C-alpha positions in Angstrom: -11.4 -1.2 15.3 -9.0 1.8 14.4 -8.1 2.4 11.0 -5.1 5.2 10.8 -4.9 7.0 7.5 -1.6 8.7 7.3 -1.1 12.3 5.8 -4.3 12.3 3.6 -3.8 16.1 2.9 -1.0 15.0 0.2 -1.0 11.1 0.4 -4.1 10.8 -1.7 -3.3 10.7 -5.6 -4.8 8.5 -7.9 -8.0 7.8 -6.3 -6.2 6.1 -3.4 -8.3 8.3 -0.9 -11.3 5.9 -1.8 -9.3 2.8 -0.2 -10.1 4.2 3.2 -13.4 5.9 2.3 -14.5 2.5 1.1 -13.5 0.7 4.4 -15.3 3.5 6.2 -18.4 2.5 4.6 -17.9 -1.2 5.0 -17.4 -0.7 8.5 -19.1 2.3 9.8 -18.7 1.3 13.5 -14.8 1.5 13.0 -12.9 4.5 14.0 -11.4 6.2 11.0 -8.4 8.4 12.1 -7.1 10.8 9.6 -3.5 11.9 10.7 -2.3 15.0 9.1 1.4 15.8 8.7 1.5 18.1 11.9 -0.4 15.7 14.2 1.2 13.0 16.1 0.3 9.5 14.8 -2.1 7.7 16.8 -0.3 4.4 16.5 2.6 6.0 18.4 0.7 5.6 21.7 -2.4 3.6 20.9 -3.2 0.1 19.3 -4.5 0.5 15.7 -5.6 -2.2 13.6 -4.7 -1.1 10.2 -2.3 1.6 8.9 -3.0 3.3 5.3 -1.0 5.4 3.3 -1.8 6.4 -0.4 0.2 7.7 -3.5 2.1 11.0 -3.1 4.7 13.1 -5.1 8.2 12.5 -4.8 8.6 15.5 -2.4 5.7 14.1 -0.3 7.9 10.9 -0.1 10.7 12.9 1.6 8.4 14.6 3.8 7.0 11.2 5.0 10.0 9.6 5.6 11.2 12.6 7.8 8.2 12.6 9.8 8.0 8.9 10.2 11.7 8.3 10.9 10.6 9.6 14.5 8.6 6.6 14.9 10.8 3.9 13.2 11.1 1.6 16.0 7.6 1.8 16.8 6.7 1.0 13.1 8.9 -2.0 13.2 7.4 -3.3 16.3 3.8 -2.9 14.7 5.0 -4.6 11.5 6.7 -7.7 13.7 3.3 -7.9 15.8 1.2 -8.4 12.6 -0.6 -5.0 12.4 -2.0 -4.7 8.7 -0.5 -2.0 6.7 -1.7 -1.1 3.1 0.8 1.0 1.2 -0.2 2.0 -2.3 1.7 3.2 -5.2 5.0 5.0 -3.8 3.9 4.9 -0.3 5.6 1.6 0.1 8.9 3.1 -1.0 9.0 5.3 2.3 9.5 1.9 4.3 12.1 0.7 1.9 15.9 0.8 2.4 16.4 3.7 -0.2 15.4 5.4 -3.3 18.1 6.2 -5.9 17.8 9.0 -8.2 19.1 9.3 -11.6 22.4 10.9 -10.9 23.1 7.8 -8.3 22.2 9.9 -5.2 20.1 8.1 -2.7 17.2 9.1 -0.4 17.3 6.9 2.7 14.1 5.1 3.6 12.9 3.8 6.9 14.5 0.6 6.1 11.7 -1.7 7.4 11.2 -3.8 4.3 13.9 -5.4 1.9 13.3 -3.3 -1.1 14.9 -0.3 -2.9 13.6 1.8 -5.8 15.2 3.6 -8.7 13.7 6.7 -10.2 13.5 7.6 -13.8 11.5 10.9 -13.8 11.7 11.3 -17.6 9.8 8.0 -18.3 6.6 7.4 -16.4 5.5 3.6 -16.6 1.9 3.3 -17.0 0.2 -0.3 -17.4 -2.6 -2.7 -16.3 -1.7 -5.4 -13.9 -3.4 -8.8 -13.5 -2.2 -11.2 -10.7 -3.1 -14.0 -8.1 -3.3 -13.6 -4.3 -4.8 -16.3 -1.9 -6.7 -17.9 -4.8 -8.2 -14.9 -6.3 -7.4 -12.6 -9.3 -6.0 -9.2 -8.2 -6.3 -6.1 -10.8 -5.1 -2.9 -10.7 -3.2 0.0 -12.5 0.3 1.1 -12.3 1.7 4.8 -12.9 5.2 5.3 -11.5 8.5 7.0 -12.1 10.3 4.0 -10.3 10.8 0.5 -10.4 11.6 -1.5 -7.4 14.1 -4.1 -6.4 14.4 -6.9 -3.6 17.4 -9.2 -2.8 15.1 -12.3 -3.7 11.4 -12.7 -4.5 10.6 -14.4 -1.1 8.6 -11.4 0.0 6.3 -11.1 -3.2 3.2 -10.0 -2.7 1.1 -10.8 -6.0 2.2 -13.6 -8.3 2.2 -11.8 -11.9 -0.1 -13.1 -14.5 -0.2 -10.1 -17.1 1.6 -6.7 -16.8 4.8 -5.6 -15.0 5.8 -6.6 -11.5 8.1 -4.8 -9.2 10.2 -4.3 -12.1 10.1 -5.7 -15.8 11.7 -9.0 -14.9 10.2 -9.6 -11.4 7.5 -12.5 -11.0 5.8 -10.6 -8.4 4.1 -7.5 -7.9 4.4 -5.7 -4.5 6.0 -6.8 -1.2 4.7 -8.6 1.9 6.4 -8.5 5.3 4.2 -10.2 8.0 0.9 -8.2 7.3 2.6 -5.2 5.7 1.5 -5.0 2.1 3.3 -2.7 -0.2 1.9 -2.5 -3.8 2.2 -0.1 -6.6 -1.5 -0.9 -7.8 -3.8 2.1 -7.8 -7.4 2.4 -8.9 -8.2 2.0 -5.7 -7.3 -1.5 -5.0 -9.8 -2.1 -2.5 -12.7 -1.0 -4.6 -11.4 -2.9 -7.5 -10.7 -6.2 -5.7 -13.4 -7.2 -3.0 -11.8 -10.6 -2.4 -8.6 -8.9 -1.3 -10.6 -6.3 0.8 -12.5 -9.1 2.5 -8.8 -10.9 3.1 -7.6 -7.6 4.5 -10.6 -7.0 6.9 -10.4 -10.6 8.1 -6.5 -10.1 8.7 -7.2 -7.4 11.1 -9.8 -9.1 13.0 -12.9 -7.6 11.6 -14.3 -11.1 10.6 -16.4 -11.9 7.7 -17.6 -8.3 7.0 -20.3 -7.8 4.4 -18.8 -5.0 2.1 -20.5 -2.0 1.0 -22.4 -2.5 -2.4 -21.1 -6.0 -2.2 -23.3 -7.7 -5.0 -22.5 -4.7 -7.4 -19.0 -4.6 -6.6 -18.5 -8.4 -7.2 -20.4 -8.1 -10.4 -18.2 -5.3 -11.7 -15.3 -7.5 -10.4 -16.3 -10.6 -12.4 -16.8 -8.3 -15.5 -13.4 -6.6 -15.0 -11.8 -10.1 -15.1 
């Protein structure tokens, strides 16, 4: 199996690098591909099973959009055929329709998911989140300068129980299109939520993988709940 991490040299804030480091410990036999900004993405010419990108600065978002725009059609193809994407924090905004600045100017995204975001750089939002996904509790932390909006909530990822969803009024946190998961939760989400990690690994065809430190991690998960 191949797991491709995009731009780990700058898309790694809030401990998100431990999403892919944890996966590599869960599946040491898998090939972990760390694609730097100056590299050609492996997904462009090969089959990969999962694509991950973590939190980054606003300048990093613009760099990522510029680079990935070259592969927009290929990314659409991969989303359509069910490749698993995990985009955490503001990485999901790279795939959205646009990001709106405070002055009303817009930065065009890849336009691959029905989402747009509005920045408010003078007011960072920080909160805890608890929701539901596939019959399990999902938990994480939010730290962001944006709120996101969709035409409707048909693509919502996590049902909100406590905290803030995509925006203050939303019933859902995150967005899902086929197996594309975009969530603002950081922490990192795969370490904090072993049931979601197992779900993601099954989805990419890895089967019922025994997670690294599974007993200890499940005990911590239960205490956290």
